[in-house]
N, C-alpha and C positions, 0 to 999 in steps of 0.2 A: 614241504612244497616251496618252490622258488617263488619269489614275488617280483613284480615288475612295475615300473612307473610308465604311464602312457602319456604322450604329448602329441597333439595334432594342431597345426597352425594354419589350416585352410578353412574356409567357411562353407564349402560344399564338398560332397563326396566325390564329384567328378573332378575336382581339383587335387584330390589326394593321390597323386601319381608320380611323385618325385621323392628323392631321398631327403629333401629338406621339408617335406610336408608332414610326416608323422614318424614317430619313433617309439619303440618299446625298449626300455632300459632295465636290465636286471638291477634290483635294488642293491645287491652286493657290489656293484660296479660304481656306485655313487662315491665321488671323492669329496665334494663339498658343495655348500650353498653360499652365495654371496649376494648381499644387497648391493646392486650395482648402480643405483640411482634412486631418485624419488619414487619411481614407479616401475622398477625392474629388479627382479631377482634372477640370478643366473644359477643353474644347476650344472655342475661340472661332473664328468664321469670318465672312467677309463674307456679306451676305444672299444666300441661295440659294433660299428659298421665300417667295413672297408669296401670301397667301391673303386674299381679300376677305371680310370678315365684316360683320355689321350694325353693329359698333363701329369699322369701318375696316379697313385692311390690317394683316396680322400679318407680322412678319419673324422667321424662325427664325435665331437668331444664336449659340447655344451649346448644347453637350451636356455633361452631367456623367457621369463614369464612376466607378463605385464600385470601390474598390481594397481590397486586404488591408492592414490595419494602417497602418503608416507607410511604404508602398511607393511613394508618389507620385512620388518622384524616379526610381525605376526605370521606372515607367509612362511618364513624360515622355520618358525616354531611348528607350524602345521606340517611342513615337510619333514622335520625331524620326528614328529609324532607318527607320521605315516611310514617313515623308514623303520621305526621300532615297533610298530603295532603288529598284532598277531596275524596269522594267515587269513586270507579271504577265500571265498568259495572258488574263485577262478585264479587267484594269485595276482590279479591286475588291479592297480590303483590308478584311476584316471586323475592326473594332476591338472591338465588343461586340454580340453577338446573343443575347438572352436566350431566344429560342425554341430555337435549336440548341445553346446553351451554348458557342458558339465565341467565344473572346476572343483578342486579339492576344498577350497574355502571361498566364502563370499568376497574376500579381499583380492582374489585373482579375477582379472577381467578378460584375459586373452593369453594365448600361447604366442609370445612375441616372435620368436624365431628359433629354428634349429640350425646351428652354425656348423658348417663343414669347413675344415681347414686342411690344406695340403700337407702331407707328411714330408719331412726333410729326408733326403737320401740316406743319411746316417741313422735314421730311426728304424731301420729294418725294412724299408719299403722295397 
């Protein structure tokens, strides 16, 4: 069974209506985790969402997670454990859901952002 990480960065269901609001990432597309500051851990992954806009295609490639204080190393450890743990009943691991307040670990306080970056023309766009 395939497994997925779920992220949602809005506080109400009614606001979950944009490509920057929620994302389901196949675990096998995860590239790395980075402690990006005192209270940010960034999850990098291979392109999973391509959206055609008037400015060209957009590639979703990272999600920032807000953490408590300097707990980034504990959050990275929890993410690694979730990446390597066995299958779940539905294959989905909620990492950060700001609507339900569900987080992988108590050190996560919010889904900071889902970042979309424009593709360069020579990247196959």
